[in-house]
C-alpha positions in Angstrom: 167.8 100.5 93.2 166.9 102.5 95.9 165.3 104.9 93.8 163.4 102.2 91.7 161.9 100.9 95.0 160.9 104.4 95.9 159.2 105.1 92.5 157.6 101.7 92.9 156.3 102.2 96.4 155.0 105.8 95.0 153.2 104.1 92.0 151.8 101.4 94.3 150.4 104.1 96.8 149.0 106.2 93.7 147.0 103.0 92.7 145.8 102.1 96.0 144.7 105.8 96.6 142.9 106.2 93.2 141.4 102.5 94.0 140.1 103.6 97.5 138.6 106.8 95.9 136.9 104.7 93.1 135.6 102.5 95.9 134.3 105.7 97.7 132.8 107.0 94.8 131.0 103.6 93.9 129.9 103.3 97.5 128.4 107.0 97.5 126.6 106.1 94.2 125.4 102.9 95.8 124.0 104.8 99.1 122.1 107.2 96.6 120.7 104.7 94.5 119.4 102.7 97.7 117.9 106.0 99.0 116.0 106.6 95.4 114.9 103.1 95.8 113.6 103.6 99.2 111.8 106.9 97.9 110.3 105.0 95.0 109.1 102.4 97.2 107.5 105.0 99.7 105.9 106.6 96.6 104.4 103.3 95.4 103.1 102.6 98.7 101.5 105.8 98.8 100.1 105.5 95.4 98.5 101.9 96.4 96.7 103.6 99.1 95.4 106.3 96.9 94.4 103.9 94.4 92.4 101.7 97.3 90.9 104.8 98.4 89.7 105.9 95.0 88.5 102.3 94.4 86.5 102.8 97.8 85.1 106.1 96.6 84.1 104.7 93.2 82.3 101.5 95.1 80.6 104.3 97.4 79.5 106.4 94.0 78.3 103.3 92.3 76.2 102.4 95.5 74.8 106.0 95.6 74.0 106.1 91.8 72.3 102.6 92.2 70.2 104.1 95.1 69.5 107.4 93.1 68.3 105.4 90.1 66.1 103.2 92.1 64.4 106.0 93.9 63.8 107.6 90.4 62.4 104.4 89.0 59.9 104.0 92.0 58.8 107.9 91.9 58.4 107.4 88.0 56.7 104.0 88.1 54.4 105.1 91.4 53.6 108.3 89.4 52.7 106.3 86.5 50.6 103.8 88.0 48.6 106.6 89.9 48.3 108.4 86.9 47.1 105.4 84.9 44.6 105.0 87.8 43.5 108.5 87.6 42.9 108.4 83.8 41.3 104.8 84.0 38.6 106.4 86.8 37.9 109.5 84.7 37.3 107.4 81.4 35.0 105.1 83.2 
């Protein structure tokens, strides 16, 4: 009877030790997963800032392009109106 109790106690300890190891493994995996999630969130935040900066640069570039287009139009229209006047004066 005593031997049966000793074997039962040993088996119980093995089950408990095995369960503790599994819990530790699961806990370690959970901590690693949490770290990966935090790192991913940090990457998303960084990408959001980069996207915002790129959008701002795009707005600036569009505005600069509009200014260049406007300057070109003024120059071309200004040159054309002067040329038209010169041609008109020569023809008269």
